[in-house]
C-alpha positions, -999 to 999 in steps of 0.1 A, spaced: 418 585 -791 453 575 -800 475 557 -775 503 581 -763 536 569 -750 537 561 -713 553 580 -685 560 565 -651 563 588 -621 581 561 -603 611 563 -626 621 597 -612 625 613 -577 597 633 -561 618 665 -565 623 658 -602 586 650 -605 577 684 -590 601 702 -613 586 684 -643 551 695 -634 563 730 -628 554 736 -592 585 727 -573 595 763 -568 561 776 -559 548 748 -536 564 761 -504 553 797 -511 517 786 -515 517 767 -483 515 732 -499 535 708 -479 535 674 -463 531 690 -429 507 719 -434 476 714 -456 455 743 -469 425 751 -448 389 757 -460 384 791 -476 358 814 -462 337 825 -491 313 848 -474 320 865 -441 306 898 -428 332 922 -414 306 939 -392 290 924 -361 254 924 -372 223 910 -353 217 873 -356 179 872 -353 150 892 -365 133 916 -341 101 918 -363 81 892 -381 90 882 -417 76 853 -436 94 830 -461 79 803 -483 104 777 -495 92 755 -524 110 721 -525 123 701 -496 154 686 -511 188 693 -495 188 729 -509 153 737 -496 159 720 -463 192 740 -458 176 773 -466 146 766 -444 168 755 -415 190 785 -416 161 810 -419 140 793 -392 170 796 -369 171 834 -374 136 841 -365 118 839 -399 84 823 -401 92 796 -426 67 775 -446 83 746 -465 62 731 -493 71 697 -507 51 680 -535 61 645 -525 49 627 -494 86 623 -485 111 650 -477 146 650 -491 142 651 -529 170 630 -543 180 618 -509 144 610 -497 136 576 -481 103 557 -483 90 524 -469 89 492 -490 78 457 -481 100 427 -486 81 395 -477 67 402 -443 93 428 -434 94 466 -439 125 485 -450 133 521 -458 149 525 -492 162 555 -511 174 568 -545 208 552 -543 240 553 -523 254 587 -514 289 594 -502 298 622 -478 332 636 -487 353 654 -461 354 686 -482 316 689 -478 323 717 -454 289 733 -454 270 701 -452 293 689 -424 286 722 -405 249 713 -405 256 678 -393 277 692 -365 251 717 -354 224 690 -354 247 667 -333 242 638 -357 278 630 -365 272 595 -352 247 589 -380 277 587 -404 305 561 -406 338 560 -425 339 535 -453 377 534 -448 385 532 -486 368 527 -518 376 509 -550 374 515 -587 370 481 -604 373 476 -642 354 450 -661 385 438 -680 412 433 -654 436 425 -682 435 462 -691 436 479 -657 439 467 -621 415 479 -594 423 513 -580 419 519 -543 414 554 -528 420 560 -491 419 590 -467 447 614 -472 459 648 -460 479 655 -491 472 686 -511 482 694 -547 508 685 -559 515 658 -533 482 641 -539 492 635 -575 526 622 -565 509 599 -539 484 587 -564 511 579 -588 531 560 -562 501 540 -549 484 533 -583 489 498 -597 481 513 -631 508 541 -629 526 527 -660 493 529 -679 484 566 -674 496 574 -708 511 607 -698 539 621 -719 551 655 -707 572 659 -739 539 664 -757 525 700 -756 489 687 -757 495 667 -725 509 698 -708 478 717 -718 456 690 -702 476 692 -670 474 730 -670 436 729 -675 429 704 -647 453 720 -622 445 756 -630 407 758 -625 392 791 -617 358 808 -620 350 822 -645 381 817 -665 378 779 -669 342 783 -681 352 811 -705 376 787 -721 361 753 -717 323 756 -713 315 754 -750 331 720 -755 318 686 -742 341 663 -723 338 637 -750 350 662 -776 378 676 -754 394 642 -747 396 635 -784 423 661 -786 453 638 -779 442 632 -743 461 605 -723 440 574 -728 448 558 -694 441 590 -675 407 591 -692 398 555 -686 411 553 -651 399 587 -637 381 610 -660 354 587 -674 344 572 -640 344 605 -622 327 624 -650 298 599 -649 296 602 -612 285 638 -618 254 621 -632 260 637 -666 272 618 -696 306 629 -711 290 637 -745 266 661 -728 288 675 -700 306 708 -703 344 705 -699 342 735 -677 319 717 -653 342 686 -653 372 708 -644 352 722 -615 343 687 -605 379 676 -605 391 707 -587 365 702 -560 371 665 -555 408 662 -561 431 690 -573 418 717 -550 408 694 -522 433 687 -493 410 661 -477 417 629 -497 392 608 -516 377 585 -491 343 593 -477 315 585 -451 282 567 -456 251 569 -434 245 543 -407 208 542 -417 189 554 -447 193 590 -458 159 601 -445 166 588 -410 202 598 -408 200 633 -423 167 645 -437 145 640 -406 170 657 -382 170 688 -404 132 687 -406 128 684 -368 151 713 -363 130 734 -387 98 725 -368 115 731 -334 122 767 -346 86 772 -355 88 763 -391 59 747 -409 64 717 -432 37 707 -456 41 676 -477 20 665 -507 17 703 -515 13 710 -552 16 747 -562 -13 756 -584 -7 794 -590 19 821 -585 6 857 -587 31 885 -595 26 922 -593 53 948 -600 79 922 -606 74 907 -571 56 876 -561 24 887 -544 10 853 -534 13 816 -540 -15 790 -540 -11 753 -534 -33 722 -530 -25 696 -504 -33 659 -506 -27 629 -528 -59 635 -549 -51 644 -585 -56 681 -593 -62 697 -627 -31 719 -627 -18 715 -663 18 706 -671 39 702 -702 57 670 -712 78 660 -742 70 632 -766 92 602 -762 103 593 -797 121 562 -786 89 545 -775 63 560 -798 51 546 -831 23 553 -856 -5 540 -834 9 546 -799 23 578 -784 44 580 -752 53 612 -733 79 617 -706 108 595 -694 122 577 -664 94 569 -639 71 596 -653 58 582 -686 23 588 -701 6 567 -728 -20 576 -754 -34 560 -785 -27 581 -816 -52 610 -821 -67 603 -786 -75 633 -764 -67 613 -732 -35 598 -718 -29 574 -689 0 576 -665 23 545 -666 35 551 -631 24 521 -610 4 532 -580 21 507 -558 57 519 -556 63 540 -587 78 516 -613 67 522 -649 42 496 -661 47 480 -696 21 475 -723 15 438 -731 5 421 -763 -31 419 -750 -33 456 -744 -30 454 -706 -3 470 -685 21 450 -663 45 463 -636 79 447 -641 89 453 -604 61 437 -584 35 423 -608 6 447 -605 -16 447 -637 -40 471 -652 -64 470 -682 -60 491 -713 -79 520 -696 -57 519 -665 -82 502 -642 -65 479 -616 -68 442 -623 -43 427 -598 -23 441 -569 -2 447 -549 -12 482 -562 -46 494 -548 -55 522 -571 -61 527 -609 -35 544 -631 -42 582 -632 -58 595 -664 -51 629 -680 -67 652 -706 -45 664 -735 -54 700 -734 -29 715 -758 -3 703 -784 28 723 -794 51 705 -818 64 674 -799 51 686 -765 17 683 -750 -1 698 -720 -17 673 -697 -43 680 -670 -56 653 -646 -91 640 -651 -108 644 -618 -124 614 -601 -131 632 -569 -138 668 -560 -105 683 -549 -102 706 -519 -99 743 -527 -64 756 -530 -48 775 -501 -33 809 -508 -2 820 -489 16 853 -488 52 860 -477 79 886 -477 103 863 -495 101 832 -517 127 805 -523 124 781 -552 144 750 -544 129 724 -566 146 702 -592 148 715 -628 115 700 -640 99 716 -609 112 751 -614 102 750 -651 67 740 -641 65 767 -614 74 794 -640 46 781 -662 22 789 -633 31 825 -629 4 851 -635 14 887 -640 43 907 -653 79 894 -647 112 900 -663 112 878 -694 150 873 -690 147 851 -660 119 830 -675 140 824 -706 170 813 -685 148 789 -666 134 775 -698 170 768 -710 179 748 -679 188 712 -689 180 678 -675 207 651 -676 202 617 -690 182 595 -666 197 575 -638 186 541 -625 191 521 -593 184 484 -589 184 469 -554 183 431 -549 177 409 -519 193 374 -520 191 344 -496 229 342 -492 260 363 -487 292 362 -508 329 370 -507 339 404 -518 375 417 -519 367 453 -528 351 482 -508 315 480 -497 308 508 -522 328 504 -554 328 523 -587 327 500 -617 339 507 -652 333 490 -685 298 477 -681 270 487 -705 248 500 -677 262 496 -642 285 523 -627 287 513 -591 278 485 -566 269 489 -529 267 461 -504 240 475 -481 240 445 -458 275 455 -447 268 493 -443 233 502 -431 219 490 -397 186 477 -410 202 456 -436 231 444 -414 206 432 -389 185 414 -416 217 398 -430 228 386 -396 194 371 -390 189 355 -424 223 350 -439 212 370 -469 226 400 -488 213 433 -501 231 446 -532 225 478 -552 237 486 -587 236 522 -598 236 536 -634 245 573 -631 235 584 -666 223 559 -693 211 564 -728 173 560 -732 179 547 -767 198 517 -753 174 511 -724 140 525 -733 120 506 -707 123 497 -670 121 460 -680 153 465 -701 170 482 -671 161 454 -647 171 427 -671 205 443 -678 211 450 -641 205 414 -632 227 401 -660 256 424 -650 252 417 -613 257 380 -620 289 388 -639 302 411 -611 293 386 -584 293 352 -600 285 335 -566 250 350 -567 241 329 -598 233 300 -575 214 322 -549 177 328 -548 166 364 -555 140 372 -528 131 407 -539 140 435 -563 134 472 -565 140 497 -593 143 535 -591 144 552 -625 142 590 -628 151 617 -652 153 648 -630 189 654 -623 204 688 -633 222 689 -667 254 709 -673 257 708 -711 282 728 -731 274 764 -734 250 765 -704 272 782 -677 267 818 -689 228 816 -689 225 796 -656 203 814 -630 221 827 -600 210 829 -564 194 863 -569 166 864 -595 153 893 -615 121 889 -594 127 912 -564 115 889 -536 125 855 -552 158 837 -547 169 803 -561 185 773 -545 194 739 -560 222 722 -578 212 739 -610 221 774 -597 253 790 -608 277 788 -579 304 814 -572 329 788 -558 338 752 -566 314 725 -552 295 694 -563 266 671 -558 252 672 -522 275 700 -511 264 720 -541 228 717 -531 234 725 -495 256 755 -503 231 769 -527 204 767 -500 226 785 -475 235 812 -501 198 817 -507 193 821 -469 222 845 -467 207 867 -495 176 871 -474 196 876 -441 216 904 -458 184 920 -471 172 922 -435 205 935 -421 214 903 -403 247 884 -399 252 860 -428 262 824 -422 298 816 -428 301 797 -461 332 776 -467 348 762 -498 379 744 -510 406 766 -526 387 787 -553 415 784 -579 442 760 -589 479 767 -590 484 772 -627 469 801 -646 452 790 -678 
């Protein structure tokens, strides 16, 4: 991008600034002022006083216990529905799940990476309030955006604020140490067009105009360079979608929700303990207290449909492998003439060329991907477990062999795998219900639709097939024997590194790590890569090596420290929002009469993002079923649905 001339908001008065951006006259009429901020908008509200609870029995099966599934199951169980919640993993929570790890002689609960709870997460906050768990969250006071090359940009600091648009822009300009480097020139028509686009978001008009262009392509059109470097690139990546694969319409929604349409400021809360303890388990306990049944390690094996309705669902429970086939794509980055790899992230499978069997490369200890060595054996880069060329365990801490799979079908660059049984699996359990909610991630819903028997509307199957998965994300967490000085926030966004997008100092945030640090003098640091290119980091060993190298650059004091332990989380299961995907995205109601959808991949009728998007989708799914039964729907809140300018 070319460097435009610079514009400094500090060289003019606030009144002049408002006139220049075209909202001085309408600000008061729209209720935007220093003294009266906009309130949350009620998206769904019944005008009639309807019953709150069922007076007859109805059953609901919810598949997937991430935030979307938990929210749907919670709401429905509160209203008298008999809810069964099925989760494939041993741990509830999906992308906010927690699980135990061992560091030396001590046990800790770890998770998929730091999550911030923003004040405009109105629907998530309402659940937290109802569950009386507000004390499980703490303010992080402020957060920083730190650039690798401080000669180019100074660190940005974001704090709580009650300023709504346009005052939040004025305040940001006043407080930003980089205000002279934004590169905005309002004498340029192209810069006016950028400003109108980001301040005039609306559904569906913004998607009609901008969904077919990627963020990377959009910003090539004479976009202010500083504005992109300072705000758009870091915040675009925090959506867990790479700018070259992210719809500009989705980015505009993201900015509207987190900044332009949000009167709550940009600071946020973190959990006092791990996400499972702080949020997931309280929701699960409430579901069970209302009579709901939660079944973990439940793998759906079959879905029977009749007359365009789901008639029944079958699942197998347990950690034994079952022979339910699944499709997986060839990984061209790792494969060669003699070795073939399938899958990505922490779900990779290996086969010799022309072999009819494949071995899972997911270590049976804590889920890292093992690497093939020169001698043909497989070694875990995280904790040192080793396996022979057939997947048999040679050395722990793992205690089980690598799972093996039969290649049952081949279709272009995709194969169907089915587990080779080592033990006799328990028979599947069939369950029937009045309603079904699919609340899995994108790979999960695709797999479920492959298991459907019977006639269904092909339109919905095609739309599910077209759902995209974002580039993989990775999280490295490191234990050291000493602490260090740190001038920035305990969670900080980072820009300019080849892999790392953020750093979190867990030993200054979460109770278990604070106590460990106080006792040992050590530190626990996490680096997060929101969306990386597999071509650049094809293996988990490459991820760990790069994380370590960049950590020592970010915190030079740790070069002389002893690393006590390291953990890697590497997955490719986050929802993708590529150009052109908005129109075909499934909505809450499906074409299957008794099936509704929930998840961050569902098309939402109001602005939302990340965890709030997942929770809101779950509550919308529950409301759909409540409305069908003539019950009062839950109040759904949102930020302002549209921006000030009309595009």
